[in-house]
N, C-alpha and C positions, 0 to 999 in steps of 0.2 A: 420352315423348312426342306428340302427333300436330300434324300439320301445324297442323290447326286453331288450336289455340290457339299459333300465332307469329304477329305478327301481317302483316298486309301489306306494310307496307314493309320489315319483317325481309325476307320472304320475297324480296321487288321487292330488297332491296340482293343476296340473296344472286345472285340470277338474271344480275343487270347484270357482278358482276365475275365469276361463271361464265364466263358469254358474253366479256368482255374477254379471260379468259385462255386462252379459244377460239380468239378471233380472232389472238391473240397469236403462239398453237403454231401454228395456222394456217399464219400469215406468215413464220415461222422452217422450215416445214418444206416450203412450196407454191413450186413453180418459178415459179407464177403469182405477178404483183405483183397487190397488195390495195390501193386506194386508200383513202389516210386517212379520207377524207371518205364509209368504208364504217363505222365503227364508231361513229361517231357515228349512223349513219342506222337500224343494226342497234340499237343502245341504246335508240332512240326509239323504234323497234319493237317492242322488248322490254318498252319500257315500260308504250306503249299493252295491250299483251297482260294485262301486268300489274293495271292499272288496269280496263279493263274484266274480267277476271277476280272482280273485289273486288265489282260490278254487284248487289248482292239486294233490290233494290228489287220485282222482280216476289214473289219469295216473301214479303217484309216486307208489303207490301199484302195480297196474297191467304192469310198467317197471321192476320192480323190481329196483326202485330207479333213474332209469335211463334219462326218463323225467321227466318236473310238464308243464305241460300246462293245458291250461282249461279243464274243467271238458267236455261240450260241445264238444271242437275238438276232445276231445280221445274219446267220444260217436262216431263220425263223423268216425274218423277212424276205429273204431271197425264194423262198415256201413260195410266202403268200403271195408276192409278185407274180412267179412263175405261173401261178393258179388263176387269180385276176387276168394274167395276160393272154391264157389262153380264151377265158370266153370274149376277153374285150376282142380278139380276132376272130371270135364267130360272126361281128357285123350284123347282129339282128336289127329287123328291120321293124321300125316304131312311125305312127302316127308323128308323133313330136321326137324328132330324132333323135334327142341327145337320154332320153329318159332310159333305154335298155341298151346300152354299146357306148363304150369310151371310160367305163368307171374310173375312181382309183387305184390304183394295183402299187401304191407306197404312203406310206405314212408316216409323217414328221412328227416327235412326237411334242416338238412342243413352238406348232405352227400358231403364229399371230395374225389375227388382222389387221393390217394396217391402213390408216383412211378413214374416211367418214365410214357410216353403215349404211346398205344397200349399194346402190351405184356408183363406181366409183374407188371405193374399197378393195383389198388387196389379200388374198392370202399369203404368207409369208412364212418359209421352211424354216424352223429355231432361226428367227433372225436374229439371237442375242448370240450368233457364234458369231457375226461382222465385227461384236464389240471388242474381238483380239485382234484384228485384223489391222495390218498399218498401210495396208492401200486396197482400200475398199474401194470401188467403182458401182453407181448406181444408174441406168440409165430407165429416164420415162416417158413415153412417145405416145402423144395422140391423146392428152388428158385436156383439150377445150380448155384451156385455162382453167380449170378444178387442181389446186396445188395440194391438196389435202394429203394424201399419198406422201408425199416429199416432203410435208411438214412433220408429217408423222415420224418418219424416216428420219430424220434429220436430229428429232426429240431424242429417238430411240437410240440410234447410232451415231453420232456426231461428227464421231473419225469418217464417216463415209461421204465420199463427194458426187455430191444427183446431177448428172447432166438433165436437162426437159426438152422436149422436141416438140414443133404441134406446124402445121402449113399454115396455120395464124398466127401473127404476134402478141406474144402475152409479155407480161413481167412477173423473171419469178421473185418470191417473197425475201428479204434481203437475207442473208449470211443461209439462209434453205439450198439454192439449187443456179444453175447455170443455163439461161434460155438459149436455144438456138431455132430459127423457123427454119425448118426441113421439112420438105415432103419427101418420106420412105418409100424407096424403089427400086430399079434398075438403072437409073443412071438417063433410061430416054424414055421411060413410061413408069408411072403416070408424065406427063410435061413438065421439066426442070426438076424432077425429082435428083438422089442420091444415090447413091447404093450402100449397105450397108458396111463393106471396107473401103469405101473413100468416105465415110463421116468418120471412123475412127481414125482414120491416117489423119487427114485434117485437123483433129483433136489431139493426134501425137497419142494417139492411145494401144496403139497397135503393138506394144511390151509391157502394156497392165491389163489385168482381168476383170472384165467384168463381171459382179455379180450375181447381178437379177438388170432383166429386161420388164419393166413393164411395159404392155403396149395394147393399144385399143384405136385400130386405125380402121374404122368402120367396114369391115369386109374385104380389105386388102392385104390381109394376110393371107391370103390364097397365091397370090403375086407375088406377094415380098418373102414368104417364110421358104422357099426354094434357093431365092436366092442369097439368103441369110443364111441357111444351111451348107448352100456349097462354097462358102466361104470359109476360110484358113481355120481349121477345127481349133485351135489356140484362142480364135475370138468368137466362139461362141460361148452367152453368159450360161451362167450354174444355172442361172434361175429363167423360167420364163412366165410370167403372169399376163393371161392374155385371156380376151371378150372372145370369143369364138362367133360367128355368123351364121344362118341358114342358106343354104347355097346348094347349090349341085352334092348329089351324094358320094359320088364319085369326086367330088375335091373336096369335099371333108375327110373322107377314108386317107387318100392321098395328104391331105395336111399329117393325122395323126400319123400315120407312117413314117412319115421322112423325121417327124420329133422320135418316133422309137427306133427306127434304123437309127439314130443321130445318139444314143443310150440315154434318152430322156424316161425318164417314169411321170405319172399325174399323181402328184401329193392332192389337190385339191381338186373339189368341182362345186359349182354350185348355180344353180338358174336364176338367173336376173332380170324378173318379175317387171321389173318399171321398164323393160326394153320388149319384154311378152314371153310368152313359154319355149319359143325357139330359142331367147338367146341365153347363152353358158358361161360363167366364168370358167374357168380353167389354170390350172397353177401348175407344171414344170419340173423336174430336178434334172438334171443332168447328174450323171455318173460315168466311172470309171468301167469301161468296156468290160472288164472281166468282172463284174458282179451277173453279167446276165450269163456268164457260160452258154450252157449249149438251149437256155431256154428257148432264145428268140426262134431258133434253126426248129426246134421241138412243137414249139408253137402257129407258125404261120403253116397258112394254109395256103396252096399254091392256086 
């Protein structure tokens, strides 16, 4: 069992008991006298340390309620992000484009790969946190009839409602997801497509929060994501799990910079060797604007 699963009160009790035992041992063995007031003073000090260690207000605010961890650890996350963001913004050229640019700048302690191994599976940031949600909503687009991701997600977080979209007609496994035959676009291009906002409105999800968007639309991301990211900010998903396809370098940079501007961090990156050396799976997590402070202004090269 990890220490994170033990309640702060239990941890505190253990610390206090061990401290009293240590002081008693010291009194028994030490030739120097120990004042009776030393014990309560030390215990109070330990109490204050323990209570301070449970403070996670900063991470709660800056992750929009997704993380609760020590302020000191969260501040270190911000330093790591700023350092890697600076490197990412150098946009180094490379024959295999993604090898030397757009590296993860955030790390989820309990990221979990959901779905099949290899092509089709996706890394999800701390998916166990969704178990406590009473209104968990997940979108999966462009899976071409492969429901392995949806099946595993439903097993792991049965409280989540999953909607699957594809341009072709498929049938979701029973009690796993709801299928919609839809082409993602702007409502005009591609022909017969629907925009992100119109899809959410038709499903009556405008007042709900989308936790995850898993999407693989075979290069269509470069046309679709500007539309998605220009929609109402309340409609943006917390996590975006996507396969990014090779294309014009300018379009690739614009894709990542749009996500960056909309407060997404990169928490996972892996090469999809099934598709070839130029295809990469990325996973993004949306944080509160306050997480970034001045790092974006400092790291952006104009």
